N, C-alpha and C positions, 0 to 999 in steps of 0.2 A: 133328368137323372139326379139322384142324390149325390151330395158331395163325396160320400164314401165310395161311390162307384167310380168317380174320377181318380181319387187318391186313396186307395184301400189302405186301412190301417195295418193290415197283415197280408202275408202271402201264404199260399198253400203249396207245400212241396209234395207234389202228387206221386213221384216215383217210389216213395216209401210203400205205397200200396202193393207194388210188385214184389216186395220182400216178404210180405205176408207172414206165414207161420215160421219162416226161417229167421225171424228177427233176433231171437235169442242166440242161436249159433253165430249169426253174423255179428251181433254185439260182442260176444266173447272173442271171436277172431279179430275184430276191429280193435278191441281193447288191447289184445296181445300185440298187434301190429303197432299201435300207438306207443305202447310201452317200449317196444324194440326201437322205434324211431327216436324216442326221447333218449334212451340209454345209449344207443350206438352213436348218435350225433354228439351227445355230451362227452362221450369218451374221446372222440376226435377233437372237440374243442379243448378239453382239459389237457390232452397229450400235447397238442400244438402250443398251447399257452405255457405249459410247464417246461417244455424242452427248448432250451436256447438254440440248439442246433437246427430246430425247425422254424426259427424266426426268419424265414426266407420268403420272398414274394409268393412263390408257388404255394407254399403251405399256408400263408396268410389268406390267400384266396380260397383255399380249401376250407379253412376255418369259417370264412364268410359264407360259403355254401352250406355248411352245417348249421350255422346260426339261422340262415334263411329257411332251411328245412324245418327247424323247430318252430319258426314263425308261421310258415304256411300250414304245417300239419296241425298246429294248435288252433289256428283260425278255422280249420275244418272239423277236426275230430271231436272237440268238446261239444259242438252243436250236433254233429252226426250221431254220437253215442247217446246223447239225450233223446233225440228223435226216435231212435230205435226202440226205446223203452216205452214210448207213449203211443197211444192210439191216434191222437191228432198230431198233425205235423205243420202247425201254423207257426210262422216266424214273423215277428213285428216288422213293420216297414223300416225303422231305423236299424234294427239288427240285421236285416237282409242287406241293406246297402253297406253296412260296415263289413259284413262277410264278403260281399263282392269286392270291396276295396282291398281287404286283406289277401284274398286268394289271387286277385289279379296283380297286385304288387308283388306277391311271392313269385308268381310266374315270370314277371318282367325282371325282377332282381336276378332270378336264376339265369336267364338268357344273357343279361348284362354281364354277370360274373363269368359266365362261360366264354363270352367274347373277350373279356379282359385276360382271362387265363390263356386263351389262344394267342393273344398278342405277346404275353409273357413267354410262351413256348417258342413263338416265332423269333423273337429277339434272341433268346437263349441259344437257339439252334442255328439260325441264319446269320446272326451278328454277334457271336459269342464275345468278341473283343470289346464290344461296346455295351455289354449287358449291364454291368454295374454302374456305367455312366448314364444309361437311359432309364433303367428300372430302379429309381431311387425311392427312399422312404416317402419323400414329398410327392412323387408321382403316384405311388401306391395309394396314398391318402386321397389324392385328387381323383383318381380313377374310381375308388370305392365310393367316395362321396357322390360323384356323378352317377354311378350305378344305382345309388339309392334315391337321390333327389329327382332325377329325370323321370324314371318310371312312376314314382310317387305322384309327381305333378300330372303326368298323363292320365293315370288312373283316377285321380281326383276330378279331372275334367269330365271323363266318361261317366263316372258315377253321378256327378252333379247334373249332367244333362239328362241322364236316365231318371233321376229323382224328380225332375220338373215335368215329366210327361204325364198327362192325364191318361189313365188306363181304363180299358174296357173289361178287365178281369183281374184275377189274383192268383191263377193257377200256374205254377212253375214246374214243368215236367223234369225236374232234376232232384238230386239228393242234397244239393246246396244251391244257394242263390247265384245266378249267373246274369251278367249284364245284358247279354243279347236276349235271354229269355224274358227279362223285364221289358226291354225295348219292344219286343214283338207283341206285347199286350197293349201297346199304345193305341189310343183312339184317333190320333192325328198323325200327320206326316212325320217320319223319322229321318228325313233327308240329312239334317245337320248331324244327328247322332251317327248315321251311317258314314258320312264324310269324315267326321272326327275319328270314328272307330277305325276306318280304313287307314288314315294317316298314322294313328297310334300303332296299329298293327304293323305297318311298314317300318316305322322307326324303332319299335321295341322288339319286333319278332324277326322280320325278314332281313333287315340290315345286319343285325348281329349274326344271323345264320349265314348270310352271304360272306360276311367278313371272316367267320370261322373257317368256312370252306376255302376262302382265298389263302388264309395263312397256312392251311395244311397242304394246299397245292404247292406253295413256296417251299415248305418243309420237305415235301416229297421230291421236288426238283433238286434240293441240296443233298438229300440222302442218296439219290440215284447216282451221284458222282463220288460218294464217300465209301469208306471201308465197311466191311461187315461188322466190325466191332462198334463203329460209330452208329450204324443202323440199329444194332441191338440196344444201345443206350437210348437212342431216340425213341424206339418202340416202348422201352420200359418207362420212359418219362412221359410219353404222350398217350399211351394206350388207355389209362384210366380216364383221361379227359375225352378221348374219342368215344369211349363206351358211354360215358355220361352224356355227351353231346348228342349222340345218335338216339339213345333211349329218350332223352328229354324232347328232342325234335319230334319223334314219333308221337309222344303223348300230347305235345302242343297241337300238332296237326289233327290228331284225333279229336281233341277238345274243340278246335275251331270247326271241324266238320260236324261234330255233334250238335253244336249250337246253331247250325244252319239247316238241319233236317228235322222232320217231324218224328220225334222219338217214339210216338205211339205206334209207328209203323215197324219199329224194330222189335226183335225178341226182347222181353222184359229183362232177362238175365244179361244179355249183351248190352242193353242200355245202361244197366247199373254198373257193369264192369267198365264200360267206356267212360261213364261219369266219374268213376273213382280213380282211374289210372293217373290222371293229371296231378292229383294231390296226394297220391299214396306211393306210386312207384319210385319217383325220384328221391324222396326223403329216405326210402328204405335202401335203395341201391347206392346212393352217394357214399355213405360211410363204409359200406361193404367194398365197393370198388376201390376207393382210395386207401382204406385200411388194409386191404389184402394185397393190392397190386403194388403199392409204393413201399419199398423195403424200409426206408427210414421211418415212416409212420408205423409200419408193422413191428419193427424192433422196439420203438418207443412204447407201443401198446403192451408188448410182452414184458418190457421192463417195469411198466406201471403195474401190471398184474402180478408180477413176481414180488414187487415191493409190498403190495397190498397183502399178498399171501404171507410174507415174512412178518408183517405187522400183526396179522391175525394169530400167527403161531406164538408171537411174543405175549399177546394178550392172554392166551390160554396158559 
């Protein structure tokens, strides 16, 4: 075999063939979705940054979620929009592995932040007297730093191992580069990749999921013995996080399932939708859920909009 057969200089994203004649409507819809993701998450970031009353741990974590949404959606949409306009869907080997790294760190950051937010809600509800002693600025910095460095390190290991594999093909049946799709092209045993991938999945996906479930069981036990007024406040505080957690968990499990099955056996439209939901749904829903459900953020957004309106009237 030639060297290019072992380490192909490019990969072919074959799922774009299924979009066919619909690519221009899909491009327009995707462009609008991307514009909404950028605008909505920037609003959340600006509002929380400007409002001193929102410089609380819970809102800082929401700001981090919005930053991560911008990071992940940018890593996907720029390339996706470009591919929709071209007849060939070849991505260079370095660009493919960079995209894998960006998308998988985005996913890991999201789960890490949701786990930290669950801990924040757990302390606030189950140990309210110790909240400001435990959730300090130093601890917030340490948690956010850990939530960034640990997933980044894990993703780097997985991407490096995948990049060293000699491959027997270059066709990836997705609309973006995925680590497991590359590993399945290997000409040699992928035992090490599978083992490391399983360990990374356990530590970055299942442990945060289990911990979030544990915190909410504890919160439920506390609420069961509390007044209706207290339960109402807890629901108002936790409902956005629960919605975000449930939706993101579903998208994660769908993406994991998608990477383990033969996509050619699925309906083309279903395959495309399942491929997109992991990188599209959370960045869209996060600002909507937190912006509409949390009254402090909602009021701050309305104040920002009214100030902007008054400024426009003065300019006229």
